[in-house]
SEKOLRO-854430 format. One line per field, with one value per residue: residue number from 1; residue in three letters; z, y, x of N, C-alpha, C in turn. Coordinates in Angstrom, 1 decimal. Atoms other than C-alpha are relative to their C-alpha. Last residue first. Layout:
BEGIN
seq <- (NUM | ...) $
type <- (ALA | ...) $
n_pz <- (Z | ...) $
n_py <- (Y | ...) $
n_px <- (X | ...) $
ca_pz <- (Z | ...) $
ca_py <- (Y | ...) $
ca_px <- (X | ...) $
c_pz <- (Z | ...) $
c_py <- (Y | ...) $
c_px <- (X | ...) $
This chain:
BEGIN
seq <- (147 | 146 | 145 | 144 | 143 | 142 | 141 | 140 | 139 | 138 | 137 | 136 | 135 | 134 | 133 | 132 | 131 | 130 | 129 | 128 | 127 | 126 | 125 | 124 | 123 | 122 | 121 | 120 | 119 | 118 | 117 | 116 | 115 | 114 | 113 | 112 | 111 | 110 | 109 | 108 | 107 | 106 | 105 | 104 | 103 | 102 | 101 | 100 | 99 | 98 | 97 | 96 | 95 | 94 | 93 | 92 | 91 | 90 | 89 | 88 | 87 | 86 | 85 | 84 | 83 | 82 | 81 | 80 | 79 | 78 | 77 | 76 | 75 | 74 | 73 | 72 | 71 | 70 | 69 | 68 | 67 | 66 | 65 | 64 | 63 | 62 | 61 | 60 | 59 | 58 | 57 | 56 | 55 | 54 | 53 | 52 | 51 | 50 | 49 | 48 | 47 | 46 | 45 | 44 | 43 | 42 | 41 | 40 | 39 | 38 | 37 | 36 | 35 | 34 | 33 | 32 | 31 | 30 | 29 | 28 | 27 | 26 | 25 | 24 | 23 | 22 | 21 | 20 | 19 | 18 | 17 | 16 | 15 | 14 | 13 | 12 | 11 | 10 | 9 | 8 | 7 | 6 | 5 | 4 | 3 | 2 | 1) $
type <- (ASN | GLU | GLY | LEU | ALA | LYS | LEU | VAL | ARG | ASP | ILE | LEU | GLY | ILE | LEU | GLN | GLU | LEU | GLU | LYS | PRO | SER | LEU | GLU | ASP | ARG | ILE | PRO | ALA | GLU | ILE | GLN | SER | VAL | VAL | LYS | PHE | MET | GLU | SER | LEU | THR | GLN | GLU | GLY | LYS | GLU | THR | LEU | VAL | LEU | MET | ASN | ARG | ARG | ARG | ASP | THR | THR | SER | ARG | ASP | ARG | ARG | VAL | LEU | GLY | GLN | ARG | GLU | LEU | GLU | ASP | VAL | LEU | SER | VAL | LEU | GLY | PRO | GLY | THR | ILE | GLY | ALA | LYS | ASP | ALA | LEU | GLU | LYS | GLN | SER | SER | GLY | PRO | ASN | GLN | ALA | ILE | LEU | SER | MET | ILE | THR | LEU | SER | GLY | THR | PRO | LEU | GLY | PHE | PRO | GLU | SER | ALA | ALA | ILE | SER | ARG | ALA | ASN | LEU | ASN | ASN | ARG | LEU | LEU | ARG | VAL | ARG | PRO | GLY | VAL | SER | ASN | SER | LEU | LEU | GLY | TRP | ASP | LEU | ASP | GLY | MET) $
n_pz <- (-0.9 | 0.7 | 0.0 | 1.2 | -0.1 | -1.1 | 0.5 | 0.9 | -0.7 | -0.6 | 1.1 | 0.4 | -1.0 | 0.1 | 1.2 | -0.2 | -1.0 | 0.7 | 0.9 | -0.9 | -0.4 | -1.0 | -1.3 | -0.4 | 0.1 | -1.2 | -1.2 | 0.0 | -0.5 | -1.1 | 0.4 | 1.0 | -0.8 | -0.7 | 1.0 | 0.4 | -1.1 | 0.3 | 1.1 | -0.5 | -0.9 | 0.8 | 0.7 | -1.0 | -0.4 | 1.2 | -0.1 | 0.3 | 1.1 | -0.5 | 0.9 | -0.7 | 0.5 | -0.1 | 0.9 | 1.3 | 0.9 | -0.9 | -0.7 | -1.5 | -0.6 | -0.8 | -0.7 | 0.0 | -1.1 | -1.1 | -1.0 | 0.1 | 1.3 | -0.1 | -0.9 | 0.8 | 1.0 | -0.7 | -0.3 | 1.3 | 0.6 | -0.8 | 0.4 | 1.3 | -0.1 | 0.0 | 1.3 | 0.7 | 1.2 | -0.4 | -0.8 | 0.8 | 0.8 | -0.9 | -0.4 | 1.1 | 1.1 | 0.0 | -0.3 | 0.7 | -0.6 | -1.4 | -0.7 | -0.2 | -1.0 | -1.3 | -0.4 | -0.4 | -1.2 | -1.2 | -0.4 | -1.3 | -1.0 | 0.0 | -1.0 | 0.8 | -0.7 | 0.2 | 1.4 | 0.0 | -0.7 | 0.7 | 1.2 | -0.4 | -0.3 | 1.2 | 0.8 | -0.6 | 0.1 | 1.4 | 0.4 | -0.6 | 0.7 | 1.4 | -0.1 | -0.3 | 1.2 | 1.2 | 0.0 | 0.3 | -1.3 | -0.7 | -0.4 | -1.0 | -0.2 | -0.1 | -1.3 | 0.1 | -0.5 | 0.9 | 0.6) $
n_py <- (0.3 | 0.2 | -1.1 | -0.8 | -0.5 | -1.1 | -1.1 | -0.6 | -0.7 | -1.2 | -1.0 | -0.5 | -0.9 | -1.2 | -0.7 | -0.6 | -1.1 | -1.1 | -0.7 | -0.8 | -1.2 | 0.3 | -0.5 | 0.1 | 1.4 | 0.7 | -0.5 | 0.6 | 1.4 | 0.2 | -0.6 | 0.9 | 1.2 | -0.2 | 0.0 | 1.4 | 0.7 | -0.2 | 0.8 | 1.4 | 0.2 | 0.1 | 1.3 | 1.0 | -0.1 | 0.6 | 1.4 | 0.3 | 1.0 | 1.1 | 1.1 | 1.3 | 1.1 | 1.4 | 0.2 | 0.0 | -0.8 | -0.9 | -1.0 | 0.1 | -1.2 | -0.8 | -1.1 | -1.2 | -0.9 | 0.8 | 0.2 | 1.4 | 0.2 | -0.6 | 0.9 | 1.2 | -0.4 | -0.1 | 1.3 | 0.7 | -0.7 | 0.6 | 1.4 | 0.0 | -0.5 | -1.4 | -0.5 | -0.4 | 0.8 | 1.4 | 0.2 | -0.1 | 1.2 | 1.1 | -0.3 | 0.4 | -1.0 | -0.6 | -1.4 | -0.8 | -1.3 | 0.1 | 0.9 | -0.6 | -1.0 | 0.7 | 0.5 | -1.1 | -0.6 | 0.9 | 0.0 | -0.7 | 0.5 | -0.4 | -1.0 | -1.2 | -0.9 | 0.4 | -0.2 | -1.1 | 0.3 | 1.0 | -0.6 | -0.9 | 0.9 | 0.6 | -1.0 | -0.2 | 1.2 | 0.2 | -1.0 | 0.3 | 1.2 | -0.4 | -0.6 | 1.1 | 0.8 | -0.7 | 0.3 | -1.1 | -0.4 | 1.2 | -0.1 | -1.1 | -0.8 | -1.4 | -0.6 | -1.2 | 0.4 | 0.5 | -1.1) $
n_px <- (1.1 | 1.3 | 0.9 | -0.3 | -1.4 | 0.0 | 0.7 | -0.9 | -1.1 | 0.5 | 0.3 | -1.3 | -0.5 | 0.7 | -0.4 | -1.3 | 0.2 | 0.7 | -1.0 | -0.9 | 0.7 | 1.0 | -0.3 | -1.4 | -0.4 | 0.6 | -0.7 | -1.4 | -0.1 | -0.9 | -1.3 | -0.6 | -0.3 | -1.2 | -1.0 | -0.1 | -0.8 | -1.4 | -0.4 | 0.0 | -1.2 | -1.2 | 0.0 | -0.2 | -1.4 | -0.7 | 0.2 | 1.4 | 0.4 | 0.7 | 0.2 | -0.1 | 0.8 | -0.4 | -1.1 | 0.6 | -0.9 | -0.7 | 0.9 | -0.1 | -0.5 | 1.0 | -0.5 | 0.8 | -0.4 | -0.6 | 1.0 | 0.5 | 0.6 | 1.3 | 0.8 | 0.3 | 0.9 | 1.3 | 0.4 | 0.3 | 1.2 | 1.2 | 0.1 | 0.6 | 1.4 | 0.1 | 0.4 | -1.2 | -0.3 | -0.1 | -1.2 | -1.2 | -0.1 | -0.4 | -1.4 | -0.9 | -0.2 | -1.4 | 0.1 | 1.0 | -0.1 | -0.4 | 0.9 | 1.3 | -0.2 | -0.2 | 1.4 | 0.9 | -0.6 | 0.2 | 1.4 | 0.1 | -0.9 | -1.4 | -0.3 | 0.0 | 0.9 | 1.4 | 0.5 | 0.9 | 1.2 | 0.7 | 0.5 | 1.1 | 1.1 | 0.5 | 0.7 | 1.4 | 0.8 | 0.3 | 1.0 | 1.3 | 0.5 | 0.4 | 1.3 | 1.0 | 0.2 | 0.6 | 1.4 | 0.8 | 0.7 | 0.4 | 1.4 | 0.1 | -1.2 | 0.3 | -0.4 | -0.9 | -1.3 | -1.0 | -0.7) $
ca_pz <- (-13.5 | -15.1 | -13.4 | -14.4 | -10.9 | -11.1 | -14.4 | -12.9 | -9.9 | -12.1 | -14.3 | -11.1 | -9.8 | -13.1 | -13.2 | -9.6 | -10.1 | -13.2 | -11.2 | -8.5 | -11.1 | -12.6 | -15.8 | -19.1 | -19.7 | -18.4 | -20.9 | -23.8 | -22.8 | -23.2 | -26.7 | -25.8 | -22.7 | -24.9 | -27.1 | -24.2 | -22.9 | -26.3 | -25.9 | -22.4 | -23.7 | -26.5 | -24.1 | -21.8 | -24.7 | -26.0 | -22.5 | -22.7 | -21.1 | -19.1 | -19.5 | -17.5 | -19.5 | -17.5 | -18.4 | -16.7 | -13.4 | -10.5 | -12.5 | -14.8 | -18.4 | -19.6 | -22.5 | -23.6 | -24.7 | -26.9 | -29.4 | -32.4 | -32.6 | -28.9 | -29.3 | -32.3 | -30.4 | -27.4 | -29.6 | -31.1 | -27.7 | -26.3 | -29.0 | -28.4 | -24.7 | -25.3 | -24.3 | -21.4 | -20.3 | -16.8 | -18.0 | -20.8 | -18.5 | -15.9 | -18.7 | -20.2 | -16.9 | -14.9 | -14.5 | -14.4 | -13.1 | -13.7 | -16.9 | -18.0 | -17.5 | -19.4 | -22.3 | -22.4 | -22.5 | -24.9 | -27.3 | -27.4 | -31.1 | -33.0 | -33.1 | -36.0 | -33.6 | -35.9 | -36.0 | -32.2 | -32.1 | -34.8 | -33.1 | -29.8 | -31.3 | -32.9 | -29.7 | -27.6 | -29.8 | -30.1 | -26.4 | -25.6 | -28.0 | -26.7 | -23.1 | -24.0 | -25.7 | -22.8 | -19.8 | -20.2 | -18.4 | -21.6 | -23.5 | -23.7 | -25.5 | -26.3 | -27.5 | -30.5 | -30.0 | -30.4 | -28.2) $
ca_py <- (56.8 | 57.4 | 59.0 | 56.5 | 55.0 | 54.7 | 52.8 | 50.5 | 49.8 | 49.1 | 46.7 | 44.9 | 44.6 | 43.2 | 40.7 | 39.7 | 39.1 | 37.1 | 35.1 | 34.4 | 33.3 | 31.0 | 32.1 | 30.3 | 29.7 | 33.2 | 34.7 | 32.4 | 33.4 | 37.1 | 37.4 | 35.1 | 37.2 | 40.2 | 38.8 | 38.1 | 41.6 | 43.0 | 41.3 | 42.8 | 46.2 | 46.0 | 45.2 | 48.1 | 50.5 | 49.4 | 50.2 | 53.6 | 54.1 | 57.4 | 60.3 | 63.5 | 66.6 | 69.6 | 73.2 | 73.4 | 72.6 | 71.4 | 69.8 | 68.2 | 68.0 | 64.5 | 62.9 | 59.5 | 56.6 | 53.6 | 55.2 | 54.8 | 58.6 | 58.7 | 56.2 | 58.2 | 61.5 | 59.8 | 58.8 | 62.2 | 63.9 | 61.3 | 62.2 | 65.9 | 65.4 | 63.2 | 59.6 | 58.0 | 56.1 | 57.6 | 61.1 | 60.9 | 59.5 | 62.3 | 65.0 | 63.5 | 63.8 | 60.8 | 60.3 | 56.6 | 55.2 | 51.5 | 51.7 | 54.8 | 53.1 | 50.1 | 52.2 | 54.1 | 51.0 | 49.2 | 52.1 | 52.6 | 51.6 | 52.8 | 50.8 | 48.8 | 46.0 | 43.3 | 45.3 | 45.4 | 41.9 | 42.6 | 45.8 | 44.0 | 41.2 | 43.8 | 45.7 | 42.6 | 41.7 | 45.2 | 45.7 | 42.5 | 43.2 | 46.8 | 45.5 | 43.1 | 45.8 | 48.3 | 46.0 | 45.9 | 43.3 | 41.5 | 44.7 | 44.9 | 41.5 | 40.4 | 37.1 | 35.6 | 32.1 | 33.1 | 35.3) $
ca_px <- (-75.6 | -72.2 | -69.3 | -66.6 | -66.6 | -70.4 | -70.1 | -67.5 | -69.7 | -72.7 | -70.7 | -69.4 | -73.0 | -74.2 | -71.4 | -72.0 | -75.7 | -74.9 | -72.3 | -74.9 | -77.5 | -74.9 | -73.3 | -73.1 | -76.8 | -77.7 | -75.3 | -76.5 | -80.1 | -79.5 | -81.0 | -83.9 | -84.7 | -84.5 | -87.2 | -89.5 | -88.7 | -89.9 | -93.3 | -93.8 | -92.7 | -95.2 | -98.0 | -97.1 | -96.8 | -100.3 | -101.6 | -99.9 | -96.6 | -96.2 | -93.9 | -94.2 | -93.5 | -92.1 | -92.5 | -95.9 | -94.3 | -96.6 | -99.3 | -96.7 | -98.0 | -98.6 | -96.7 | -98.0 | -95.9 | -96.7 | -99.2 | -96.9 | -96.5 | -95.7 | -92.9 | -91.6 | -91.7 | -90.1 | -87.1 | -86.7 | -87.0 | -84.5 | -81.9 | -82.4 | -81.7 | -78.7 | -78.9 | -77.1 | -80.1 | -80.2 | -79.5 | -82.0 | -84.7 | -84.2 | -84.3 | -87.4 | -89.2 | -90.3 | -94.1 | -93.9 | -90.5 | -90.6 | -92.6 | -90.8 | -87.4 | -88.5 | -89.9 | -86.6 | -84.4 | -86.6 | -86.8 | -83.0 | -82.7 | -85.7 | -89.0 | -90.5 | -91.4 | -90.0 | -86.7 | -86.2 | -84.6 | -82.1 | -81.1 | -80.7 | -78.6 | -76.3 | -76.1 | -75.4 | -72.4 | -71.1 | -71.4 | -69.6 | -66.8 | -66.5 | -66.5 | -63.7 | -61.6 | -62.1 | -61.3 | -57.5 | -55.5 | -54.3 | -54.2 | -50.4 | -50.5 | -54.0 | -52.7 | -54.6 | -56.1 | -59.7 | -61.8) $
c_pz <- (1.0 | 1.1 | -0.7 | -0.1 | -1.1 | 0.1 | 1.0 | -0.6 | -0.9 | 0.8 | 0.6 | -1.1 | -0.3 | 1.1 | -0.1 | -1.2 | 0.2 | 0.9 | -0.8 | -0.8 | 0.9 | 0.4 | 1.0 | 1.4 | 0.5 | 0.0 | 1.2 | 1.2 | 0.0 | 0.5 | 1.1 | -0.3 | -0.9 | 0.8 | 0.6 | -1.0 | -0.3 | 1.1 | -0.3 | -1.2 | 0.5 | 0.8 | -0.9 | -0.7 | 1.0 | 0.3 | -1.1 | 0.2 | -0.1 | -1.2 | 0.6 | -1.0 | 0.9 | -0.6 | -0.2 | -1.1 | -1.4 | -0.8 | 0.8 | 0.5 | 1.5 | 0.6 | 0.8 | 0.9 | -0.1 | 1.3 | 1.2 | 1.1 | -0.2 | -1.3 | 0.2 | 0.8 | -0.8 | -1.1 | 0.6 | 0.2 | -1.3 | -0.6 | 0.6 | -0.5 | -1.4 | 0.1 | 0.1 | -1.4 | -0.7 | -1.1 | 0.4 | 0.8 | -0.9 | -0.8 | 0.9 | 0.4 | -1.1 | -1.1 | 0.0 | 0.5 | -0.7 | 0.8 | 1.5 | 0.8 | 0.3 | 1.1 | 1.4 | 0.4 | 0.5 | 1.3 | 1.2 | 0.5 | 1.3 | 1.1 | -0.1 | 0.9 | -0.7 | 0.7 | -0.2 | -1.4 | 0.0 | 0.7 | -0.8 | -1.2 | 0.3 | 0.2 | -1.3 | -0.8 | 0.4 | -0.3 | -1.5 | -0.4 | 0.5 | -0.7 | -1.4 | 0.2 | 0.3 | -1.2 | -1.3 | -0.2 | -0.3 | 1.3 | 0.8 | 0.5 | 1.1 | 0.3 | 0.0 | 1.5 | 0.0 | 0.7 | -0.9) $
c_py <- (-1.1 | -0.3 | -0.1 | 1.2 | 0.9 | 0.6 | 1.2 | 1.3 | 0.7 | 0.8 | 1.3 | 1.1 | 0.6 | 1.0 | 1.3 | 0.8 | 0.8 | 1.2 | 1.1 | 0.7 | 0.9 | 1.2 | -0.5 | 0.3 | -0.2 | -1.5 | -0.7 | 0.5 | -0.6 | -1.4 | -0.3 | 0.4 | -1.1 | -1.2 | 0.2 | -0.2 | -1.5 | -0.7 | 0.2 | -0.9 | -1.4 | -0.3 | -0.2 | -1.4 | -1.1 | 0.0 | -0.8 | -1.5 | -0.1 | -1.0 | -1.2 | -1.1 | -1.2 | -1.0 | -1.4 | -0.2 | -0.2 | 0.9 | 1.0 | 1.0 | -0.2 | 1.2 | 0.7 | 1.1 | 1.2 | 0.8 | -0.8 | -0.3 | -1.4 | -0.1 | 0.6 | -0.9 | -1.2 | 0.4 | 0.0 | -1.4 | -0.7 | 0.6 | -0.7 | -1.4 | 0.0 | 0.5 | 1.5 | 0.5 | 0.3 | -0.9 | -1.4 | -0.2 | 0.1 | -1.3 | -1.2 | 0.2 | -0.5 | 1.0 | 0.7 | 1.4 | 1.0 | 1.3 | -0.1 | -0.9 | 0.8 | 1.0 | -0.7 | -0.5 | 1.1 | 0.6 | -0.8 | 0.0 | 0.9 | -0.6 | 0.4 | 1.2 | 1.4 | 1.0 | -0.4 | 0.2 | 1.1 | -0.3 | -1.0 | 0.7 | 0.9 | -0.9 | -0.5 | 1.0 | 0.2 | -1.2 | -0.1 | 0.9 | -0.4 | -1.2 | 0.4 | 0.6 | -1.0 | -0.9 | 0.5 | -0.4 | 1.2 | 0.3 | -1.1 | 0.2 | 1.0 | 0.9 | 1.5 | 0.5 | 1.2 | -0.3 | -0.4) $
c_px <- (0.3 | -1.0 | -1.3 | -1.0 | 0.4 | 1.4 | 0.0 | -0.6 | 1.0 | 1.1 | -0.5 | -0.2 | 1.4 | 0.4 | -0.8 | 0.4 | 1.3 | -0.2 | -0.7 | 1.0 | 0.8 | -0.8 | -1.1 | 0.3 | 1.4 | 0.3 | -0.5 | 0.8 | 1.4 | 0.1 | 1.0 | 1.4 | 0.7 | 0.4 | 1.4 | 1.2 | 0.1 | 0.9 | 1.5 | 0.5 | 0.1 | 1.2 | 1.2 | 0.1 | 0.4 | 1.5 | 0.7 | -0.2 | -1.5 | -0.2 | -0.6 | -0.3 | 0.3 | -1.0 | 0.4 | 1.1 | -0.4 | 1.0 | 0.7 | -1.0 | 0.1 | 0.7 | -1.1 | 0.8 | -1.0 | 0.2 | 0.6 | -1.0 | -0.6 | -0.8 | -1.4 | -0.9 | -0.5 | -1.1 | -1.5 | -0.6 | -0.4 | -1.3 | -1.2 | -0.3 | -0.7 | -1.4 | -0.1 | -0.3 | 1.2 | 0.4 | 0.2 | 1.2 | 1.3 | 0.2 | 0.5 | 1.4 | 0.9 | 0.1 | 1.4 | 0.0 | -1.1 | 0.0 | 0.3 | -0.9 | -1.3 | 0.1 | 0.1 | -1.3 | -0.9 | 0.5 | -0.2 | -1.4 | -0.2 | 0.8 | 1.5 | 0.4 | -0.1 | -1.0 | -1.5 | -0.6 | -1.1 | -1.4 | -0.8 | -0.7 | -1.2 | -1.2 | -0.5 | -0.7 | -1.5 | -0.9 | -0.4 | -1.1 | -1.4 | -0.5 | -0.5 | -1.4 | -1.1 | -0.3 | -0.6 | -1.5 | -0.9 | -0.8 | -0.6 | -1.5 | -0.2 | 1.2 | -0.4 | 0.3 | 1.0 | 1.3 | 1.2) $
C-alpha cells in the first residue's frame, strides 16, 4: 500500500476492502471477457450449481443483486444456453433455476480462471490463514446484515 500513512484511517477497514474489491473486480472482469458473460455470471452460476432449483429471489438475496439485475443476468445466461428456468410444481409463480450441461462445463472453465486470479492470495496466505480470512469476511458481512 505504498509508503503513505493512512492517518485517521489507519484502523479503518473500508479503504482496504475497497482496494481489495477493486483489484479482484478488475481481474474478474478481465477473466470473464473470454466467456462473453456479464459481470456476476460466475457468482450466480456457482450458486445455482450448489443450490439447484433455487428461486431467483433467493439467488438475488444471496448474491447481493437487485431483482431486476438478476432477471437481466439470468435472461442472458438462458439466452446462451447456460441456465434453464423450470416452473415450480408447487408454486407456478416461481421459477426454479438449473444449470444446463453447457452451463456446468462453462462454470468449470470459469473456476479454472478464478483459481489463477486468486493464486496470489493463496500463495501469500497459508490454508489456515485463508480459512480465517474467509471466516472473518463472513462474520463482518453478517454483522452488517448481509447474507
